[in-house]
SERO-55029 format. One record per residue (C-alpha): z, y, x; residue number from 1. Coordinates in nm, 4 decimals, always signed. Layout:
% SERO-55029
<kedren><Z>Z</Z><Y>Y</Y><X>X</X><pos>NUM</pos></kedren>
...
% end
This chain:
% SERO-55029
<kedren><Z>+9.5086</Z><Y>+7.5599</Y><X>+11.6308</X><pos>1</pos></kedren>
<kedren><Z>+9.8324</Z><Y>+7.7324</Y><X>+11.6952</X><pos>2</pos></kedren>
<kedren><Z>+9.8806</Z><Y>+7.9735</Y><X>+11.3461</X><pos>3</pos></kedren>
<kedren><Z>+9.9110</Z><Y>+8.3392</Y><X>+11.3814</X><pos>4</pos></kedren>
<kedren><Z>+10.3108</Z><Y>+8.4719</Y><X>+11.3349</X><pos>5</pos></kedren>
<kedren><Z>+10.3598</Z><Y>+8.7557</Y><X>+11.0943</X><pos>6</pos></kedren>
<kedren><Z>+10.6718</Z><Y>+8.9827</Y><X>+11.0756</X><pos>7</pos></kedren>
<kedren><Z>+10.7211</Z><Y>+9.0972</Y><X>+10.6796</X><pos>8</pos></kedren>
<kedren><Z>+10.9659</Z><Y>+9.4061</Y><X>+10.6408</X><pos>9</pos></kedren>
<kedren><Z>+11.0192</Z><Y>+9.4249</Y><X>+10.2997</X><pos>10</pos></kedren>
<kedren><Z>+11.3625</Z><Y>+9.5757</Y><X>+10.1485</X><pos>11</pos></kedren>
<kedren><Z>+11.1821</Z><Y>+9.4138</Y><X>+9.7588</X><pos>12</pos></kedren>
<kedren><Z>+11.2360</Z><Y>+9.0773</Y><X>+9.8092</X><pos>13</pos></kedren>
<kedren><Z>+11.0578</Z><Y>+8.8648</Y><X>+9.5338</X><pos>14</pos></kedren>
<kedren><Z>+10.7923</Z><Y>+9.1375</Y><X>+9.7182</X><pos>15</pos></kedren>
<kedren><Z>+10.8070</Z><Y>+8.9517</Y><X>+10.0691</X><pos>16</pos></kedren>
<kedren><Z>+10.8671</Z><Y>+8.5936</Y><X>+9.9034</X><pos>17</pos></kedren>
<kedren><Z>+10.4881</Z><Y>+8.6232</Y><X>+9.7461</X><pos>18</pos></kedren>
<kedren><Z>+10.3628</Z><Y>+8.8381</Y><X>+10.1235</X><pos>19</pos></kedren>
<kedren><Z>+10.4782</Z><Y>+8.5701</Y><X>+10.2869</X><pos>20</pos></kedren>
<kedren><Z>+10.3717</Z><Y>+8.3102</Y><X>+9.9961</X><pos>21</pos></kedren>
<kedren><Z>+9.9823</Z><Y>+8.4860</Y><X>+10.0275</X><pos>22</pos></kedren>
<kedren><Z>+9.9996</Z><Y>+8.4091</Y><X>+10.4626</X><pos>23</pos></kedren>
<kedren><Z>+10.1130</Z><Y>+8.0755</Y><X>+10.3560</X><pos>24</pos></kedren>
<kedren><Z>+9.7976</Z><Y>+8.0103</Y><X>+10.1909</X><pos>25</pos></kedren>
<kedren><Z>+9.5843</Z><Y>+8.2212</Y><X>+10.4171</X><pos>26</pos></kedren>
<kedren><Z>+9.6952</Z><Y>+7.9724</Y><X>+10.7559</X><pos>27</pos></kedren>
<kedren><Z>+9.9689</Z><Y>+8.2197</Y><X>+10.8499</X><pos>28</pos></kedren>
<kedren><Z>+10.3175</Z><Y>+8.1626</Y><X>+11.0019</X><pos>29</pos></kedren>
<kedren><Z>+10.5680</Z><Y>+8.3620</Y><X>+10.8857</X><pos>30</pos></kedren>
<kedren><Z>+10.8228</Z><Y>+8.4391</Y><X>+11.1707</X><pos>31</pos></kedren>
<kedren><Z>+11.0848</Z><Y>+8.6763</Y><X>+10.9789</X><pos>32</pos></kedren>
<kedren><Z>+11.1084</Z><Y>+8.8175</Y><X>+10.6728</X><pos>33</pos></kedren>
<kedren><Z>+11.3791</Z><Y>+9.1607</Y><X>+10.7313</X><pos>34</pos></kedren>
<kedren><Z>+11.4599</Z><Y>+9.4541</Y><X>+10.4830</X><pos>35</pos></kedren>
<kedren><Z>+11.5291</Z><Y>+9.7130</Y><X>+10.7482</X><pos>36</pos></kedren>
<kedren><Z>+11.3424</Z><Y>+9.9362</Y><X>+11.0145</X><pos>37</pos></kedren>
<kedren><Z>+11.5175</Z><Y>+9.8452</Y><X>+11.2960</X><pos>38</pos></kedren>
<kedren><Z>+11.5412</Z><Y>+9.4555</Y><X>+11.2594</X><pos>39</pos></kedren>
<kedren><Z>+11.2363</Z><Y>+9.4745</Y><X>+11.2488</X><pos>40</pos></kedren>
<kedren><Z>+11.1901</Z><Y>+9.6203</Y><X>+11.5754</X><pos>41</pos></kedren>
<kedren><Z>+11.4203</Z><Y>+9.4512</Y><X>+11.7253</X><pos>42</pos></kedren>
<kedren><Z>+11.3091</Z><Y>+9.1082</Y><X>+11.5777</X><pos>43</pos></kedren>
<kedren><Z>+10.9460</Z><Y>+9.2273</Y><X>+11.7300</X><pos>44</pos></kedren>
<kedren><Z>+11.0107</Z><Y>+9.2301</Y><X>+12.0667</X><pos>45</pos></kedren>
<kedren><Z>+11.2026</Z><Y>+8.9220</Y><X>+12.0386</X><pos>46</pos></kedren>
<kedren><Z>+10.9434</Z><Y>+8.6773</Y><X>+11.8405</X><pos>47</pos></kedren>
<kedren><Z>+10.6117</Z><Y>+8.9804</Y><X>+11.9378</X><pos>48</pos></kedren>
<kedren><Z>+10.4443</Z><Y>+8.8006</Y><X>+11.6615</X><pos>49</pos></kedren>
<kedren><Z>+10.0302</Z><Y>+8.8587</Y><X>+11.5777</X><pos>50</pos></kedren>
<kedren><Z>+10.1302</Z><Y>+9.1453</Y><X>+11.3334</X><pos>51</pos></kedren>
<kedren><Z>+10.4183</Z><Y>+9.3430</Y><X>+11.1564</X><pos>52</pos></kedren>
<kedren><Z>+10.3430</Z><Y>+9.3925</Y><X>+10.7683</X><pos>53</pos></kedren>
<kedren><Z>+10.5448</Z><Y>+9.7365</Y><X>+10.7186</X><pos>54</pos></kedren>
<kedren><Z>+10.6969</Z><Y>+9.8226</Y><X>+10.3769</X><pos>55</pos></kedren>
<kedren><Z>+10.7164</Z><Y>+10.1931</Y><X>+10.4089</X><pos>56</pos></kedren>
<kedren><Z>+11.0152</Z><Y>+10.3038</Y><X>+10.2025</X><pos>57</pos></kedren>
<kedren><Z>+11.2769</Z><Y>+10.0396</Y><X>+10.3517</X><pos>58</pos></kedren>
<kedren><Z>+11.6812</Z><Y>+10.0586</Y><X>+10.3256</X><pos>59</pos></kedren>
<kedren><Z>+11.9144</Z><Y>+10.1057</Y><X>+10.6335</X><pos>60</pos></kedren>
<kedren><Z>+11.8470</Z><Y>+10.4803</Y><X>+10.8388</X><pos>61</pos></kedren>
<kedren><Z>+11.5183</Z><Y>+10.3463</Y><X>+10.9660</X><pos>62</pos></kedren>
<kedren><Z>+11.1663</Z><Y>+10.3932</Y><X>+10.7680</X><pos>63</pos></kedren>
<kedren><Z>+10.9214</Z><Y>+10.1780</Y><X>+10.7898</X><pos>64</pos></kedren>
<kedren><Z>+10.7115</Z><Y>+10.4181</Y><X>+11.0017</X><pos>65</pos></kedren>
<kedren><Z>+10.9879</Z><Y>+10.5081</Y><X>+11.2458</X><pos>66</pos></kedren>
<kedren><Z>+10.9503</Z><Y>+10.1628</Y><X>+11.2806</X><pos>67</pos></kedren>
<kedren><Z>+10.6074</Z><Y>+10.1111</Y><X>+11.3058</X><pos>68</pos></kedren>
<kedren><Z>+10.6031</Z><Y>+10.3826</Y><X>+11.5506</X><pos>69</pos></kedren>
<kedren><Z>+10.8590</Z><Y>+10.1433</Y><X>+11.7724</X><pos>70</pos></kedren>
<kedren><Z>+10.6725</Z><Y>+9.8274</Y><X>+11.7279</X><pos>71</pos></kedren>
<kedren><Z>+10.3754</Z><Y>+9.9823</Y><X>+11.9198</X><pos>72</pos></kedren>
<kedren><Z>+10.4817</Z><Y>+10.2301</Y><X>+12.1600</X><pos>73</pos></kedren>
<kedren><Z>+10.7094</Z><Y>+9.9200</Y><X>+12.3174</X><pos>74</pos></kedren>
<kedren><Z>+10.5865</Z><Y>+9.6268</Y><X>+12.2504</X><pos>75</pos></kedren>
<kedren><Z>+10.1933</Z><Y>+9.7505</Y><X>+12.1354</X><pos>76</pos></kedren>
<kedren><Z>+10.1768</Z><Y>+9.5114</Y><X>+11.8026</X><pos>77</pos></kedren>
<kedren><Z>+9.9640</Z><Y>+9.6060</Y><X>+11.5354</X><pos>78</pos></kedren>
<kedren><Z>+10.1266</Z><Y>+9.6880</Y><X>+11.1951</X><pos>79</pos></kedren>
<kedren><Z>+10.0059</Z><Y>+9.7420</Y><X>+10.8678</X><pos>80</pos></kedren>
<kedren><Z>+10.1808</Z><Y>+9.9366</Y><X>+10.6013</X><pos>81</pos></kedren>
<kedren><Z>+10.2400</Z><Y>+9.7634</Y><X>+10.2903</X><pos>82</pos></kedren>
<kedren><Z>+10.3567</Z><Y>+10.0296</Y><X>+10.0262</X><pos>83</pos></kedren>
<kedren><Z>+10.3522</Z><Y>+10.1541</Y><X>+9.7203</X><pos>84</pos></kedren>
<kedren><Z>+10.3805</Z><Y>+10.5457</Y><X>+9.8681</X><pos>85</pos></kedren>
<kedren><Z>+9.9826</Z><Y>+10.5871</Y><X>+9.7729</X><pos>86</pos></kedren>
<kedren><Z>+10.0203</Z><Y>+11.0526</Y><X>+9.8188</X><pos>87</pos></kedren>
<kedren><Z>+9.8384</Z><Y>+11.1784</Y><X>+10.0908</X><pos>88</pos></kedren>
<kedren><Z>+10.1475</Z><Y>+11.3500</Y><X>+10.1958</X><pos>89</pos></kedren>
<kedren><Z>+10.3203</Z><Y>+10.9694</Y><X>+10.3071</X><pos>90</pos></kedren>
<kedren><Z>+9.9721</Z><Y>+10.8706</Y><X>+10.4181</X><pos>91</pos></kedren>
<kedren><Z>+9.9641</Z><Y>+11.1729</Y><X>+10.6771</X><pos>92</pos></kedren>
<kedren><Z>+10.2904</Z><Y>+11.0938</Y><X>+10.8115</X><pos>93</pos></kedren>
<kedren><Z>+10.2309</Z><Y>+10.7125</Y><X>+10.8417</X><pos>94</pos></kedren>
<kedren><Z>+9.9014</Z><Y>+10.8175</Y><X>+10.9644</X><pos>95</pos></kedren>
<kedren><Z>+10.0754</Z><Y>+10.9270</Y><X>+11.3323</X><pos>96</pos></kedren>
<kedren><Z>+10.2404</Z><Y>+10.6467</Y><X>+11.3383</X><pos>97</pos></kedren>
<kedren><Z>+9.9139</Z><Y>+10.4302</Y><X>+11.4634</X><pos>98</pos></kedren>
<kedren><Z>+9.8781</Z><Y>+10.1757</Y><X>+11.2057</X><pos>99</pos></kedren>
<kedren><Z>+9.6443</Z><Y>+9.9334</Y><X>+11.1660</X><pos>100</pos></kedren>
<kedren><Z>+9.5942</Z><Y>+9.9294</Y><X>+10.8513</X><pos>101</pos></kedren>
<kedren><Z>+9.7561</Z><Y>+9.9704</Y><X>+10.4883</X><pos>102</pos></kedren>
<kedren><Z>+9.7253</Z><Y>+9.7578</Y><X>+10.2111</X><pos>103</pos></kedren>
<kedren><Z>+9.8276</Z><Y>+9.9183</Y><X>+9.8354</X><pos>104</pos></kedren>
<kedren><Z>+10.0468</Z><Y>+9.7325</Y><X>+9.6338</X><pos>105</pos></kedren>
<kedren><Z>+10.0327</Z><Y>+9.5137</Y><X>+9.4586</X><pos>106</pos></kedren>
<kedren><Z>+9.8896</Z><Y>+9.3271</Y><X>+9.7166</X><pos>107</pos></kedren>
<kedren><Z>+9.5903</Z><Y>+9.1263</Y><X>+9.6849</X><pos>108</pos></kedren>
<kedren><Z>+9.5443</Z><Y>+8.7596</Y><X>+9.8494</X><pos>109</pos></kedren>
<kedren><Z>+9.2527</Z><Y>+8.8794</Y><X>+9.9255</X><pos>110</pos></kedren>
<kedren><Z>+9.2444</Z><Y>+9.2205</Y><X>+10.0980</X><pos>111</pos></kedren>
<kedren><Z>+9.5237</Z><Y>+9.0776</Y><X>+10.2942</X><pos>112</pos></kedren>
<kedren><Z>+9.2937</Z><Y>+8.8312</Y><X>+10.4763</X><pos>113</pos></kedren>
<kedren><Z>+9.0570</Z><Y>+9.0789</Y><X>+10.5015</X><pos>114</pos></kedren>
<kedren><Z>+9.3242</Z><Y>+9.2767</Y><X>+10.6629</X><pos>115</pos></kedren>
<kedren><Z>+9.4996</Z><Y>+9.0570</Y><X>+10.9004</X><pos>116</pos></kedren>
<kedren><Z>+9.1352</Z><Y>+8.9016</Y><X>+10.9697</X><pos>117</pos></kedren>
<kedren><Z>+8.9854</Z><Y>+9.2422</Y><X>+11.0884</X><pos>118</pos></kedren>
<kedren><Z>+9.3022</Z><Y>+9.2801</Y><X>+11.3473</X><pos>119</pos></kedren>
<kedren><Z>+9.3591</Z><Y>+8.9455</Y><X>+11.4689</X><pos>120</pos></kedren>
<kedren><Z>+8.9678</Z><Y>+8.8705</Y><X>+11.5114</X><pos>121</pos></kedren>
<kedren><Z>+8.8863</Z><Y>+9.1778</Y><X>+11.7238</X><pos>122</pos></kedren>
% end
């Protein structure tokens, strides 16, 4: 059976590795770990993953919201925000990028499972 491919765009290496481990536990393949939005957009086009897990606050000139907007618009790949930014303003701004979901850090494996299952099984 083919494993679903996931790209992780996260500038905190420890958080990225934790997500990678959880994905492996759940039977998903981590196709790439990137630390900035621009590379996330480029790799999404090259790899064509089933889903992108995206932090909002990232290194570089492109934040996760703009990267998610471009990935959704150009490639129609679902993006799930994984973020510690829980304020209303950030959530409101992020919602305009049409994300497939939001996961709050620290991410619980069961929440990751249910979010991905919902997105990939619909």
